[in-house]
C-alpha positions in Angstrom: -89.7 33.8 -59.3 -86.5 32.1 -60.6 -84.7 33.8 -63.4 -81.4 33.6 -65.3 -80.5 37.3 -64.9 -77.3 36.8 -63.0 -76.0 34.1 -65.3 -76.8 36.1 -68.4 -75.3 39.3 -67.0 -72.1 37.4 -65.9 -71.7 35.9 -69.4 -71.5 39.4 -70.8 -69.2 40.7 -68.0 -71.8 43.3 -67.1 -72.1 44.6 -63.6 -75.5 45.0 -62.0 -75.1 48.8 -62.6 -74.4 48.1 -66.3 -77.6 46.1 -66.7 -79.6 48.6 -64.6 -78.5 51.4 -66.9 -79.5 49.5 -70.0 -82.9 48.7 -68.4 -83.5 52.1 -67.0 -83.8 51.0 -63.4 -81.6 51.2 -60.3 -78.8 48.7 -59.5 -80.8 47.8 -56.4 -83.8 46.8 -58.5 -81.5 44.4 -60.5 -80.1 43.0 -57.3 -83.6 42.4 -55.9 -84.8 40.7 -59.1 -81.7 38.5 -59.2 -82.1 37.4 -55.6 -85.8 36.7 -55.9 -86.8 39.5 -53.5 -88.7 41.4 -56.2 -90.7 40.3 -59.2 -90.4 42.8 -62.1 -93.4 44.5 -63.6 -94.5 43.1 -67.0 -93.1 46.2 -68.8 -89.7 45.7 -67.1 -89.8 42.0 -67.8 -90.2 42.8 -71.5 -87.3 45.3 -71.4 -85.0 42.7 -69.7 -86.0 40.0 -72.1 -85.4 42.3 -75.0 -81.9 43.2 -73.7 -81.0 39.5 -73.7 -82.9 38.7 -76.9 -85.0 36.1 -75.1 -88.7 35.6 -74.4 -90.0 36.4 -71.0 -90.6 32.7 -70.5 -87.0 31.9 -71.3 -85.7 34.6 -68.8 -88.2 34.0 -66.0 -89.5 30.7 -64.5 -92.8 31.4 -62.8 -92.6 28.0 -61.0 -90.5 29.7 -58.3 
C-alpha cells in the first residue's frame, strides 16, 4: 500500500524514531510501513492519520 508517511515525516524533520514514539510503535514498524513491507492495522492507520491531521484516505493509497 502506497503512503505519504516518509514525505510527511521529512517535512516535519522527524526521524522514524520520533514518529514511532508519537504513534506508540517501534521504529522498525514505521520503516516497514514506509517501505511498503507492512500494512498497518486500522487502529494504527487512524493514529498515524491523526498525527498528521489527515484522513486515512489522504495518508494511504490502497491502489498499491
